[in-house]
N, C-alpha and C positions, 0 to 999 in steps of 0.2 A: 178402650178395653186393653189393659195390659196383660202380659203373659207372665205370671209369677214363675220364678226359677225353682222354688222350693217345693213344688207339688210332687207328690210321690204316691205310689200305689202300695197296697198291702200285699206284699209278696207271699206271706204265709197263707193268707186267705185264698189267693189265686192257686197256690199249690194244693191246698186242701180241696178246693173245688175240682181241680184236675183229678185228684185221687178219688174223690167221691163219684165223679162221672165215670171213671175207669172201672168201677165196680159193676157197671151195667154192661153185660156182655163180656165180662172178664174171662180170659183164657188161662190155661195152666202155666204158660210160659211168660205171663205178665203182660200180655197184650189184650186186645179186645176184638170181638166179632160182633159188629153192630151194623149189619147190612141194611141198606136203605129200605125204609118203609116196612121193616119187620116189627114184631112186637117189642124187641129190644130197642130199636130205633125210637119207637113210640115212648118207651120209658125214659130214654135220654132226652127226648123233646119235652116230655112232661116235667122232668126235673129242671130243665133250663127255663121253661115258662114259669114255674113256681118261683125260682130264684129271681127272675126278672120282675115279677109282680111284687115280690117282697122288697125289691129295690125301688118300688114306686113307678115302674115303667108301665106304659100301656102296650099291650101285646095284640098284634093282628097277624092273621095268617092269610096268604093269598091262595089263589085257586090251584096252584101247583105245589102248595105245602110249604113255601118259604115263610119263615117266621121273622117278624120284625118287632123288637122291643124298643119303645121310644121314650127317651127322657126329654122333657120340654126344654126349650131354650128361652132366652129373654124375649126374643122375637120368634114366636113359634110358627110364623108364616114363612120363614126362610126355609130353603131346601136343607134337609138334614145332612149331617156328616155321618156316614154309616161305617161301622166296623163289622167284620164278620168272617165266617168261613163255614165249615160243615161239621155235622156230628156223625155221619155215616162212616163206616170203615171198610177196609178190605176183609176178606174172610179170615186171614191171619194178620190182622192189622195191629198197629201200635196205639198207645193211649194218648198220643199228642197230635198226630196228623189230623189237621182240621180243627179238632176240639180246642186246641190251644188258642187259635184265633178267635173262636167264639167266646171262650171264657176269659181271655185277655180283654176282649171288648166289654164283657160284663164287669170285670174288675175295674176298668176305667170308670164305668158308671158308678159302681159302688164307692170308689175312692172320691169321685166328684161329690157324691152325697156326703161322705164323711167330712169333707172339707167345706161343705156348704157352697160349692162353687157353681155358678150358673153360667153356662156358655151362651154366647149371643144366638147362635143357631141351635136347633135341637140336635141331639145325637141319637143314633139308633144302633142296636146290635142285631145282626142278621144271621139266621141259619139258612143255608141254601140246601135244597133237597137234592139228593143223589149226585154229589160232587164226584164220588169215586168212579162211577160207571161200572162198578163190579157186578151189581145185580141187574141194573138196567143200562144198556148202552144207548147213546154215548155218555161220556162223562160230562159233568158240569151242565146237565141238560136244563135244570130249573133256572140257574143264573142266565143260561142262554135264552130261555123264554123271556125272562125279565128284561134282557138287553135287546130283544127283538131278533135274535139270531134264528130261533125256532119259533113256530107258532104254538099256541097252547094245545091245540088238538094233537100235534106231533108229540109234544112232551107227555101228555096224559096217555098216549097210546103206546109208549115204549113198554116192551114186554120182557120179562125175565125168561130164563130157559124153560120154565114150566108154563109159560103162556100168560102169567098174571101181569096185568098192566099197571103202570104207575097210578092211573086214575082209580082203578079198582082198589089198589092197596092204600092209597090216601084215604079213601072213604072208609075202608075197613078199620084203619087205626085212628080215625077221627081227626085227620089233618087235611081234609079237603076244604080249605077255607073259602070264603066268599069275596075276599078283596081282589080287585083287578091285579094282574101281574104286570108290573112295570108301568110305563107311561107316565111317570111322575118325575119331577126334577130331583136330582141328587147333588148336593153341594160338593161332596168328595166321598171317596170310598177308600178305606185302608184295610188291609188284611195282614195280620201277623201269622207267621207260620214257622215251623221248624224247617231248616234248609232242605232236608231229605238228601243231602250229599255231604261230602267230607271236607269241603274247602275251608269253611270258617274254623272248624276245630283244628285242622292241620296248620293253619296260619295264626292261630291264637287270637282270633277276632271274635268279639261277642255279638256284633250286629252286622247283618248283611243288608246294605241299602240296595234294594232291587230296582234295577234300571230297565230291564227288559225281560221277556219270557220267550222261550223257544216256541216255534210253531210245531204243530202236530198233524199227522195223518194216521187214521185208524182204518184197517181193512178187515173184511170178513171174506174168506176164500173157502170154497168147497170143491174138492176133486172127487169125481165119480168115475170109478173103473168097473171092475167085474169081480164079484165075490166068487171064489172057487176053492176047491179042496187043496190044502197045503201039501198033500202028498202026491197025488197023481198029476198035478198041473206043472208042466215043464217051465223052467225059469224064463225061457224065451217067449212063452205064450201068455205071460201074465200081464194083466192091467191093474197093477197094484197101486191103489190110491195113496197108501201110506208111504210107499217109495217116492211118489211125487211130492208129498208134503215134506218128507225128509230132505229132498233136494232143495226145496224152496227155503226150508229153515236154514240150510247151509248158505243159500244165496242171500238171505236176509242178514245173516251174520257178516258175510263178505261185504255187503253194501255198507253196513255200519262201520266196518273197519276202513273201507275205502275213503269214506267222507269224514273220518275222525280228524282230530279228537273231539269235535263238537257234536258229531252225529251219535244218535242212539237208535238201535234197531232191535226189536224184540218180537218173538213169537211166544205169547203168554198163555194161550188156551188152545187145546186140541181135543176133538171128539172123534173117535174111531168107530166105524160100523162095519161089521157086527161086533167087533171087539172080542173075538174068540181066538184062542191060541192056535187052532188048526184050520183057520179060514183066512184066505188072502183078503185083506181089507178092501171092501168095495166102495166105501165112501169115507172121506175125512173132511171135517170142518175145522178150520183153524183161523187164528187172528194174527195180524201184524200191526205193530206200533212203531211208527217212524217219528223222530224228533230232530229238529235242527233250528238254530237261531237265524239262519239265512234262508229265505223263502225260495230262492233260485236253486240252492242245493237240495232243499226238501223236494222240489219238483224233479230234480235229476234222480234222486233216490226213488221217487215214484215211477219214473220211466224205466229204471233198471228192474224194479220189482215186477212191473207188468211184462217186461220182456222175459224175465226168468220164469214166470208162471206160464206164459205162452209156450216157451221152448220146452219146458218140462212136460207139459200136458201133451204136446205133439210127439215127443220122444217116446212116451209110455202109452199113448192112446187114451188119454183121460178127457172127460168132459169137465168144463170149468165154469163155476159161478164166482165171479170176482166183483166185489163191491167195496168201494171206498165209502165208509159209513160216517166218517167225521173228518173234518179238516178245519183248522184255523191257522191263520198266518201268524208269524212272530209278532210280539206285542212290545211297543215302547211305552213305558208308563209316563204319566203326566209330569212335566218338569217341575211344576209348583208343588205337587205332592211329594216328589222325590226330594225336593229342597226342604220340605217340612220334616221329612224323616231325618235328613242330615242335621237340621236344627235340633231335633230331638236327641240325636246322638251327641251333639255338642253340649246340650244342656245337662245330659246325664253323665258325660265324661266317658262314655263307653268307647272301646276300640271298635273299629269298623272297616269295612271295605265295600266297594261296589261289587255287585254280583248279578249274573243273569240266571233266572230261574230255569232249571232243566225240567221241572214238572209243570203240569197244567194246574191252574187254580181258578176259582170263580172270579178272581180279580181280572183275569184275562178277558172275560166277557164284560164285566162291569166297565172296563176301560173304554168300551165302545159308546157308553152312554153317560159316563161321569169321569171327572178327573180322579185318577186312581194311583195309589202307591202301595208298596208292600214292605214289611219288616221281617227279616229272617233272623232266627237264632240258631245256634249250632245244635246238631244231634250227634250223640256219641258214635264215633266211627263212621258217621255218615249213613247209618242204617235206618231205613224207613220201609213202610209196607212190610213190616216184619214184627212179630210179637215182642222181640227184644229191643225194639226202638226205645231210645232213652234220651233225655236231656237232663238239665240240672235246675234246681230251684233258683239259683243265681241267674242263669241265662234266661229263664222264664220271666223273672222279675224285671231284668234289664230290658228285654224286648217289650214288655208291657209298659214300662215307663217311657220308652221311646215312642210307643204307640200313643200314649196319653198326650205327650207334648206335640206330636204331629197332628193329632185330632184337634187339640186346642188351637193350634196355629190356623187351621182351616175353619174351625167353627167360630172363631172370633174375628175372622177376616172381614166380615161385613161391617163390624163396628169400626174398623180402621179405614173404611172407605174403599 
């Protein structure tokens, strides 16, 4: 089986698909709000399924709602090469984060159909449930179940802030499938994605060849003090839970700066009780997100956070509930898949550079059970998780063509022995 150099994707069709999907959950500033397992997520899933069936794919849904659209290969008994990402978004998300990888995979399938090209192994396009972790924590939970990181009951029991579980919402929107989750061989997995950072655009590079991904630790912390009247209560007698949270926010920022430039440290969510202007806060719940490509440094950041929380609570007289709810170690992607992406870059003539992913992706969990690689394209000003997130049709097409060649390299590998 040879690998023709003149294969290409239909970039105009890819871009139109991105724009059509962006109409579902569209926001005033040009982004999308398509939280996992909402009615809008269902609409996006329905559109994707329809497009895949029109492309001749067989669509299956597993028990945690992951969708797989399969295009047969010459030898359909071979493990598939899978492309994919996610369709769910942040509350004020952009229209490319995740969905680009899904629709780039679909465009690869459509273009292979156009050219009448049959791969040796089958290829599939996957949509992973709840990658963002915005509505249901932790992130990447469904790809994690697929990879055996979490069990199915854990995944289905994840609840949003209103107490609705993933299992209940999957059933409600009609995506509680019956296929087993994981446990099957995968020939390779590729995920195309916007960079979500500024490096590629700043250096004038079209493709990021992703070699590694940062490790992450997520925490949920609750400080409980004493609610009291804001007027009569002396400053020296207060047990102010918000004061404790504020001090930890400062400590989180200091930790991130201390272990820079590769470290990232964020407090992204806070809930204050009773949240009244003349009541001293008695309880505060907040989250912490730590990231670093070196696991030893990530552990050092963890130790400093724990010490800061303990010291702050003792100084103010607060009770503490401290939970690390998610952790995964830094990831090194498969050498053969990285090489396949490099070959795709060479075949398309794109400019490129190696890059480490600062964000988590479903590929980070797939790497535990399948040879895995990633393709990055630039996003303007490096902005993501924001309604003004943007890329260009030229970058989107280039990344899709690199994806096409990387997938063909792995899908045709069995025929080369």
